[in-house]
C-alpha positions as CSV (number, residue, x, y, z in Angstrom):
1,M,11.4,-9.1,31.9
2,E,10.3,-5.5,32.6
3,M,6.8,-4.6,31.6
4,K,6.8,-2.2,28.6
5,K,4.2,0.3,27.5
6,I,3.0,-0.4,24.0
7,L,1.0,2.4,22.4
8,V,-1.3,1.8,19.4
9,A,-1.9,5.2,17.8
10,T,-4.4,5.2,15.0
11,Q,-6.3,8.1,13.6
12,K,-8.1,5.5,11.5
13,P,-8.6,2.8,14.2
14,F,-8.2,-0.9,13.8
15,A,-11.3,-3.1,13.8
16,S,-12.3,-4.1,17.3
17,T,-11.3,-7.8,16.6
18,A,-7.9,-6.6,15.6
19,V,-7.5,-4.6,18.8
20,E,-8.5,-7.6,20.8
21,G,-5.9,-9.7,19.0
22,I,-3.2,-7.1,19.6
23,R,-4.1,-6.8,23.3
24,N,-4.0,-10.6,23.7
25,V,-0.4,-10.7,22.2
26,V,0.8,-7.8,24.2
27,E,-0.6,-8.9,27.5
28,A,0.5,-12.5,27.0
29,A,4.1,-11.2,26.6
30,G,3.7,-9.3,29.9
31,H,3.3,-5.8,28.6
32,K,0.8,-3.0,28.9
33,L,-1.3,-1.8,25.9
34,E,-2.6,1.7,25.5
35,L,-4.8,3.1,22.7
36,L,-4.9,6.5,21.1
37,E,-7.7,6.4,18.5
38,K,-9.2,9.0,16.2
39,Y,-6.8,11.7,17.6
40,A,-7.1,15.2,16.1
41,A,-3.5,16.4,15.7
42,E,0.1,15.4,15.9
43,A,0.2,17.1,19.3
44,D,-2.0,14.4,20.7
45,L,0.4,11.7,19.5
46,I,3.4,13.6,20.9
47,E,1.7,13.7,24.3
48,A,0.7,10.0,24.3
49,V,4.1,8.7,23.2
50,K,6.1,10.5,25.8
51,D,6.5,7.4,28.0
52,A,5.9,4.7,25.4
53,D,8.4,1.9,24.9
54,A,6.9,0.8,21.6
55,L,4.5,2.3,19.1
56,I,2.2,0.7,16.5
57,V,0.7,2.9,13.8
58,R,-1.2,2.4,10.5
59,S,-0.9,5.4,8.1
60,D,-0.1,7.8,11.0
61,K,2.9,10.0,10.5
62,V,5.8,9.2,12.8
63,S,7.8,12.4,12.4
64,R,11.1,13.6,13.7
65,E,9.1,15.6,16.4
66,V,7.2,12.4,17.5
67,I,10.5,10.5,17.8
68,A,12.1,13.4,19.7
69,A,9.2,13.5,22.2
70,A,9.6,9.8,23.2
71,P,12.9,9.2,25.0
72,S,11.9,5.7,26.1
73,L,10.8,4.6,22.6
74,K,12.7,1.5,21.3
75,I,10.6,0.3,18.4
76,V,7.9,1.6,16.1
77,V,6.0,-0.8,13.8
78,R,3.9,0.3,10.8
79,A,1.1,-2.2,10.5
80,G,1.2,-2.7,6.8
81,A,3.7,-2.9,3.9
82,G,4.2,0.8,3.0
83,Y,6.4,2.8,5.4
84,D,6.8,6.3,3.9
85,N,4.9,7.6,6.9
86,L,7.9,6.8,9.1
87,D,10.8,9.2,9.3
88,L,13.5,6.5,9.1
89,E,16.4,8.9,9.4
90,A,15.0,10.2,12.7
91,C,14.4,6.6,13.9
92,K,18.0,5.6,13.1
93,A,19.5,8.7,14.7
94,A,17.6,8.0,17.9
95,G,18.3,4.2,17.8
96,V,14.6,3.4,17.4
97,I,14.0,0.2,15.4
98,A,11.5,0.8,12.6
99,M,9.6,-2.1,11.1
100,N,6.7,-2.8,8.7
101,T,4.6,-6.0,8.5
102,P,5.2,-7.2,4.9
103,G,2.7,-9.5,3.4
104,Q,-0.1,-9.1,6.0
105,N,-2.3,-6.8,3.8
106,S,-1.3,-8.3,0.5
107,N,-4.4,-10.4,-0.3
108,A,-6.7,-7.5,0.6
109,V,-4.8,-5.1,-1.8
110,A,-4.7,-7.8,-4.5
111,E,-8.5,-8.3,-4.4
112,L,-9.0,-4.6,-4.6
113,A,-6.9,-4.3,-7.7
114,I,-8.8,-7.1,-9.4
115,A,-12.1,-5.5,-8.3
116,M,-11.0,-2.2,-9.8
117,M,-10.2,-3.8,-13.1
118,I,-13.6,-5.4,-13.3
119,Y,-15.3,-2.2,-12.2
120,M,-13.6,-0.1,-14.9
121,A,-14.2,-2.8,-17.5
122,R,-17.9,-2.7,-16.8
123,T,-18.0,1.1,-17.0
124,Q,-18.4,1.5,-13.2
125,F,-21.6,-0.7,-13.3
126,T,-23.5,1.9,-15.3
127,P,-26.0,0.8,-18.0
128,A,-23.3,1.3,-20.7
129,T,-21.9,-1.7,-22.5
130,G,-18.6,-2.9,-20.9
131,T,-16.0,-5.4,-21.6
132,E,-14.6,-8.6,-20.1
133,I,-11.1,-9.0,-18.6
134,Q,-10.8,-12.6,-19.8
135,G,-8.3,-12.8,-22.6
136,R,-6.8,-9.4,-21.8
137,T,-3.2,-8.8,-20.9
138,L,-2.3,-7.6,-17.4
139,G,1.1,-6.0,-16.7
140,I,2.3,-5.9,-13.1
141,Q,4.8,-3.2,-12.1
142,A,6.7,-4.7,-9.1
143,F,6.3,-8.4,-8.5
144,G,6.4,-8.7,-4.8
145,N,3.8,-10.1,-2.4
146,V,0.9,-8.1,-3.7
147,G,2.0,-8.3,-7.4
148,R,2.2,-12.1,-7.3
149,L,-1.2,-12.4,-5.8
150,V,-2.7,-10.0,-8.4
151,G,-1.1,-12.1,-11.1
152,A,-2.4,-15.4,-9.7
153,K,-5.9,-14.1,-9.4
154,A,-5.8,-12.5,-12.9
155,A,-4.5,-15.7,-14.4
156,A,-7.4,-17.6,-12.8
157,L,-9.8,-15.2,-14.5
158,G,-8.2,-16.0,-17.9
159,M,-5.9,-13.1,-18.2
160,K,-2.4,-13.2,-19.7
161,V,0.1,-11.9,-17.1
162,K,3.3,-10.0,-17.6
163,A,5.5,-8.4,-14.9
164,F,8.4,-6.0,-14.6
165,D,10.6,-5.9,-11.5
166,P,14.2,-4.8,-11.8
167,F,15.0,-6.5,-8.5
168,L,14.0,-10.0,-9.7
169,T,15.5,-12.3,-12.3
170,D,13.5,-13.6,-15.2
171,G,13.4,-17.0,-13.6
172,Q,11.9,-15.6,-10.3
173,I,9.2,-13.8,-12.3
174,A,8.4,-16.9,-14.4
175,D,8.3,-19.0,-11.2
176,G,5.7,-16.5,-9.9
177,G,3.5,-17.3,-12.9
178,A,4.2,-14.2,-15.1
179,E,6.0,-13.5,-18.3
180,P,9.0,-11.3,-17.6
181,V,9.5,-8.0,-19.5
182,H,12.6,-5.9,-19.4
183,S,11.5,-2.3,-19.3
184,L,8.6,-0.2,-18.1
185,K,8.0,1.0,-21.6
186,E,7.7,-2.6,-22.8
187,L,5.3,-3.4,-19.9
188,Y,3.0,-0.4,-20.5
189,S,3.0,-0.6,-24.3
190,S,2.1,-4.3,-24.4
191,C,-0.7,-4.5,-21.7
192,D,-4.4,-3.8,-21.7
193,Y,-4.2,-3.3,-17.9
194,V,-1.3,-2.2,-15.8
195,S,-1.4,-2.6,-12.0
196,I,1.1,-0.6,-10.0
197,H,2.7,-2.0,-6.8
198,I,5.8,0.2,-6.2
199,P,6.6,2.2,-3.0
200,A,6.8,6.0,-2.9
201,T,10.6,6.7,-2.9
202,E,12.9,9.4,-4.3
203,Q,13.2,7.3,-7.4
204,T,9.5,6.5,-7.9
205,V,7.7,9.7,-6.9
206,G,6.2,11.2,-10.1
207,S,7.8,8.5,-12.3
208,I,4.6,7.4,-14.0
209,G,3.4,10.1,-16.3
210,Y,2.6,11.2,-19.8
211,D,5.1,9.1,-21.8
212,L,4.5,5.8,-20.0
213,I,0.7,6.1,-19.8
214,G,0.5,7.4,-23.3
215,S,2.3,4.3,-24.6
216,M,-0.5,2.0,-23.4
217,P,-2.7,0.3,-26.1
218,Q,-6.1,1.4,-27.3
219,G,-8.7,1.1,-24.5
220,A,-6.1,0.4,-21.7
221,T,-6.7,0.9,-18.0
222,L,-4.1,1.9,-15.4
223,I,-4.8,0.6,-11.8
224,N,-2.9,2.2,-8.9
225,T,-3.3,0.6,-5.5
226,A,0.1,1.8,-4.4
227,R,0.7,5.5,-3.6
228,K,-0.8,8.5,-5.4
229,E,2.6,10.2,-5.3
230,V,4.1,7.8,-7.9
231,I,1.8,9.4,-10.5
232,D,2.7,12.6,-12.3
233,E,-0.8,14.0,-12.1
234,T,-0.1,16.8,-14.7
235,G,1.1,14.1,-17.2
236,L,-1.9,11.8,-16.3
237,Y,-4.4,14.6,-16.9
238,K,-2.8,15.5,-20.2
239,V,-2.8,12.0,-21.6
240,L,-6.4,11.4,-20.5
241,S,-7.3,14.6,-22.3
242,E,-5.6,13.5,-25.5
243,R,-6.5,9.8,-25.3
244,R,-10.2,9.5,-24.8
245,D,-9.9,5.7,-24.8
246,L,-7.7,5.4,-21.6
247,K,-8.9,4.9,-18.1
248,Y,-7.4,5.4,-14.6
249,A,-8.5,4.0,-11.2
250,A,-6.7,4.6,-7.9
251,D,-6.9,3.7,-4.3
252,V,-6.4,7.2,-2.9
253,A,-7.7,10.1,-5.0
254,P,-5.4,12.3,-7.1
255,D,-5.2,15.9,-5.9
256,I,-7.1,16.9,-9.0
257,I,-9.8,14.2,-8.8
258,D,-12.7,16.6,-8.9
259,K,-11.5,18.1,-12.2
260,M,-10.8,14.6,-13.6
261,K,-14.2,13.4,-12.7
262,A,-15.8,16.4,-14.3
263,D,-13.8,16.1,-17.5
264,F,-13.5,12.3,-17.9
265,G,-16.6,10.9,-16.2
266,T,-16.5,7.1,-15.8
267,R,-13.0,6.9,-17.3
268,V,-11.6,7.7,-13.8
269,F,-12.3,6.4,-10.4
270,A,-10.8,6.8,-6.9
271,T,-11.7,5.4,-3.5
272,P,-12.7,8.1,-1.0
273,K,-9.9,7.0,1.3
274,K,-7.2,4.3,1.0
275,M,-9.1,1.0,1.0
276,G,-6.4,-1.5,0.2
277,A,-6.1,-2.8,3.7
278,Q,-9.7,-2.1,4.8
279,T,-10.8,-5.7,5.4
280,A,-11.4,-7.3,8.8
281,E,-8.8,-9.9,7.9
282,A,-6.1,-7.5,6.9
283,N,-6.8,-5.3,9.9
284,A,-6.3,-8.3,12.2
285,N,-3.3,-9.8,10.3
286,A,-1.3,-6.6,10.2
287,G,-2.0,-5.4,13.7
288,I,-1.4,-8.8,15.4
289,A,1.8,-9.2,13.3
290,A,3.0,-5.8,14.6
291,A,2.3,-6.8,18.2
292,R,4.2,-10.1,17.7
293,Q,7.2,-8.3,16.2
294,I,7.3,-6.0,19.2
295,A,7.0,-8.8,21.7
296,D,9.8,-10.8,19.9
297,F,12.0,-7.7,19.9
298,F,11.7,-7.2,23.6
299,S,12.0,-10.9,24.5
300,K,14.5,-12.1,21.9
301,G,16.0,-9.0,20.3
302,I,14.7,-9.9,16.9
303,T,14.9,-7.1,14.4
304,K,14.2,-9.0,11.2
305,Y,12.1,-6.3,9.5
306,N,14.1,-3.3,10.6
307,L,13.9,-0.7,7.8
308,W,17.2,1.2,8.4
């Protein structure tokens, strides 16, 4: 089999152990690995990808321009579950297989969601009196890999777990350990905590706003480890202004986070950058999975996780 050039392009680099694991997989398959780390601009990626046969990225944007600059490119893999950073239409038009690595970061994101619940319940570990999450009700919006793990961990901590997922049957949700509910309004209005696990799509961007958040019970907390774009920030700000009992925590800061912190104090929290997959284990899992998927594609033609 002909040797292929596999480019790992990461403005936010993988951990060194993950890079070592990726290299081992790539070289064992008879291919060549090149790294582009901490690059400054898209132009650097465009230059590096010109002769690449495969591309592995994290949250890096793979735009139409990047695809057009890479005539040899056959496959791009986003090391992680979300894939809104890939221009799927451009990939499809160019015949470039586009994959993600579902499930590889799930536990890391789930642990972060639980940590955020406890952090907000304990008033961000300030001297103020907090609350416990045991005995509270958690609602999970989207009951996929991450949602199920969040539910299991929450149940182990003594929480009651409900879930809404229009793509699953009641039986599938119940088998995952949660009580099924049949509308977002029902989920939000009946839960002390809601944890969001939906992708950013045309249907979901800006879909969580004033009405939904405002329907939450007294003292409720909304946890967002998905994408900031799914939140209507104007509606969020308005409801937090009117409901002084509500709290919001997010993995990736809202555009108006400075104003929110100034106005709402410990009722809001956001990580300084997206931290869901920022564990050594998740780094290695996702990166190595991406490398294996590329190796399987070139050796066996496997396109199991193709997104278009």
